[in-house]
N, C-alpha and C positions, 0 to 999 in steps of 0.2 A: 738398512741392510747395511752389516759389517761383513767383510770377504775376512774371510779367515786362512791363516796358513797353519799346517802342525810342523813343527820336529820332534818328533820321535814318535812312533805310530804303536810302541811297545803294550803291553797288559797293559797300563793304564785309564792311556786312550781309548783300545778298541773297549774298554769295558767301560768308561767315563765318560768324555769329552768325546770322543765323536759320534759317540749315536745320541749325545746332548744336544750338541751343535746342532747333528741333521737335523733332531727333532723340533729346534726353535725358528724352523724356516723362515720364519717370518721376522727374525731379527739375525740368524747369522748364515750364511754359504761359506759351505766348505772350499776352498777354489787353489790347495796347495799342502801337498806333506811331503815329508824329508825321513830314510829312516839309511842307519848303517844299514840294515839286512837291504838285500835287494830283493830279492821276491816278497819277503815283507812291502818294502815299499809298494811292488806292483797290484798284489793283489790289494793292498788298501788303498790305492790311488782306483782302480777297476771299478773298489767297489762302491765309493765315496766320490765317481765320479770330477776326480779332483787332477790337473797336474804334478807331477809324479820329479823332486827334483836331490839326488844323489848328492849334490851339496847346498848346507843347510844355505849357506852365506850366499847364496844365488835366490831361494828362496826366500827370503827376507827384502832384497832386494825386486822383486816381483812387482809388475805393476797391479796386479788383481788380488795384493795384499793387502790387506788394511790394520792388520790384527796378527802378531805373531801367537800360536801355544805354544810352550817351552815344557816338552813332555821327556826329554831326552834324562842321561843320567846326571846326579846331578853336578859332578864336576865340569858338565859345559854349558852348564844354565849361563854362568857369569859372559860368556862368550858373544854365546849365539842374540843371548839380550841385549847386551851393548850394541851389535852391530845392529840388531835390530830397531829400536832408538835410533841411530847413526841413519839406520835408512827411514826415519817418519814415520815408526810405524808402532801403534799401538800395542803392551809387551802382557800378557799374561805368563807366570812366570811358576809351577809346580812346586810344594816346597820340600827342600829347603830354598829358599830362592839362589843362595850361593855356599859352599862349603868353609871359607875364610871369608873374616871381615875385609883384610885389604879389598880382597874381589866387590865386595860389595858394596864399597866407599866411593868405587869407580861408578859402580852404577845409581849410586846416592846422587853422586856429581852428576852427572848424562840427564836424569831423571830434573834435577834444578834447572836444566838447561833446557830441555824441553818438558815446558809446563804444560803447550801444549796438548799434550799424548798422557793416558791412563798407562801405568804401571800397576801392578796388581798381582800380588800373590795369593798362592789358591792354599789359604786354610779354609780348608769347606768346613770345618768342624765348628767356625765361629759364624757361620752364615745357618745351621740348623736350629728347626722352630725353639726346639726345648732348651739352646744354648741363649736365645735372645729375649724368653720371656723366663729367662733367670736374669738375666743383666737387670728387665722390666723393673724385676719385682724387686731386685739389688737397690734400686736406684729410686723406686718407691715407698719406702719407709729408713728408719736411720738405726733399725737392729745390729746392735755386732754383731761381729762372725768372730766365735768363736775356736774352732778347728774346723778346718778343710783337709780332703784326702781327693788324693785323683789317682786313676791307675789305668793304664794298657797292660792288660793282660790276656793273649792272642793267642788266637791260631791263623796263621798265612792263610792268605788268598786261595791257594791250590784246593785244598779241600774242596772249598765252596762253588769257584769256578768247573770243576771236573765233576760236577755236581748237574752243572746248571749251562754256564755257557762258555766252554772253553776260549781263551782268545788266540788267532793267528800269529804262533811262531815260528820263527824257523832260525836252522844253526847256520844258517851259512857269512856271518859276522869271522871275514878274518881272523887268523889269527895276528898279524900285524895290528888292527887297528882293535883288538884286546885286550895286547897289552899298551898298544898308546893310551887306552882308556884306562885300565890301571894305574902307570904310572905317572896319569894324571891325579888320581884318584887318590894317592899317596904323596902327592907329593902338596898336594893342597891341603891334607888333613893337619900335617906336616909345619907347613905355615899357619895352620892353623892353631896348631898347639907348641910348635916349637922343637927342633932335631933331637933332644932328648926323651921325647914322650914313650911310654910303655907303650906295648899290645896291647893290655886294660885297659889304658886311656885311650888310645884309636878305639876300640870294641864301644866302648862306653859312650863315645863322640856321633859316632856314626850310628849307635841306638838313640839319641836324643835328636840330630836332623833331620836322623828319617822319621818312626815312629811319633819319636818323642815333640816332636814342633807342635802338632797337632795338639796333644794336649796346653804344654805350657806356653802357647800362646795362647790358646782359649781362659786360662786362667791367669795369664796377663792381662788378656782387656774387660778380665769381671776386676781383680781386685788389683792391678797392679802389678811391680815389682817386689822380689818380697829383700828386706835389707840384708840377710845375712842369710848364705848360701851354710846352713850348721854342721850338715853331715854328709858325706853321703857312705854307702855301703857296696860295694858288687864280688860278685860273683860268675865269671862270667859273661853270658848278658843277660842279668838278670840284679835287678840295679834297684836301689833305695833310696830315695833322696828326700831330708829333711830343710826345710824349709822356714827362718826366722820372721812374722811381717811386724809391723807395729805391737799390734793388739793381739796376734794369734800366733800357734806352729800350724805349717803344713806339712801333709809327708806323699809325697809319690813315688810307686811303684811302679817298675816297665818291665817288662820279659816276654820278648819279641818271640813269635815261632815254636809255642811249646806242642804238646802232640793233644789235647784234650781240644774235644770239638768243642768251641768258645768265645765269645769278643766281648770278654767283661773289659768297656770302653767305660768308664761314667768321675762325673764329678760331682762332690758331694764338700754341700758346707751346712755348718752347724753357726744355728744362732740363738743358742738358750735353749726355748722354746721352738725354734724351727728347723725341720735338716730340708734342706731342700738336694733332688738329684737329680742329676742331667745324665739320661742312659747316651749311649752311641752302638751301632750296630756295626755287620761288616759291612765297608762300601759295596763290595764285591759282588756283593745279594743290593740293586736295588731295587725300592718302594716299600722295603720292610717298614712293619708301623716303629711309627718313633714313639717315644714317654717324657715326659718330664714332670717329678713327681713331688708334690710338698709336703710336708706332717707340721703339723702342728699342734703342742699339746700347751694343757695347765694343770696345776697337780689333780683338775677330776673328771679332765674329758680329752679328747683328739678328733683330731681331722686331720685326714687325707684324701689331698685334691690330688687328680692324675691328668695334665692335662694331654691332651691326643687321646688316641692316638693318630696322629697324620703320618701321610704316605707321602710327604715331599723330598725329594732327594737334596740334600745339601749342596753335593756337584752341581746338579740346575740352578738350585738356589744361586750357589757365587759367580754362576756366568751369565745369569739372569742380570744381574749386579751391575758386572763390568760389563756388559750392553750398558746398563743404564749412564754407568760414570761417564763413557762414550761421549751417549748421548746427548747428556749434562753436563757435559766440560767436568765434575766434579771432580775430587780425588779420594780414590777408595783410604775404606779404614785399615785395608793389611797393604798400604803399598812397601815400597821397599825402604826408605828410613825407618818404618814399623819394625816391619823386619829385624835391624838394627840390634834389636833388644836380646832376640834371642841367641843370636851369636853372642854376644857378650856374656850372657848366661852361660850356654853352654858352654863357654873355653871357663868360665869360672868355677863350673861344676868338675 
């Protein structure tokens, strides 16, 4: 039984990690929670019968915490993760692991200094069943990739949550805490991009480290890193990127928080006579049917194979995988060192 402390009990924690950890009662026990909202913290602590910590640095030192889940705003990830490692705790950090390379380098050094600990980044799309099947099929034959396109053209979660299970959110965070948080975030993005970065570059970088992180990390696991970023076109919060790989081109499109009710997130791989498509649904509605489609064609015939639907939750799959790594003493595929490739790519973009 792994005893868990959770730092940050906002939307993602309440919609995913808290109910998942609670449901996996044979693997995990939630013993501690921390948040900057006193009312929210009290409510969640009572709901999950966990000890409430106003100070997250006290939570990571608690003797009844074996692993720390860090679901706070991005700009606090590095400090909390480093404190948890130094306290001898396993660490699960929601993506992005950090906002700037320098902070991630410190975490990688701490990870190497404590090989007995499991440090994992929450790239949940890399644990979905469709993704894993696609990776298996890519490895099973030598058909060349001729083109890829992937995208995140989505409506954010409020529409879905308001009609299903709204999180318990409070507005009692002090102005001082809000100002410090905003200043810290701006400072870290400046360190990532340089003092002369533009507002548009900041906007694009935030989109990549937030939503784009999921898809680009998944594509990286499937086909590796591009050899070149050919072009980047931006218009506010709409970004189109052309990547060059050794033998093919790929296009990524990201448009966050549009008003059309859809979640158009997908990875498509073209291999001349085969097209594979991983389709992702909004994570704010759990247990939706997930499918993975493969079309294979000849000059005279065509066949479509649909894997699924399966109803497994990728968030739950990655949390179970994290437990397996702890139990078996193995390094997760999405550890801190793995995440470095994404931050380097985002800065180049």
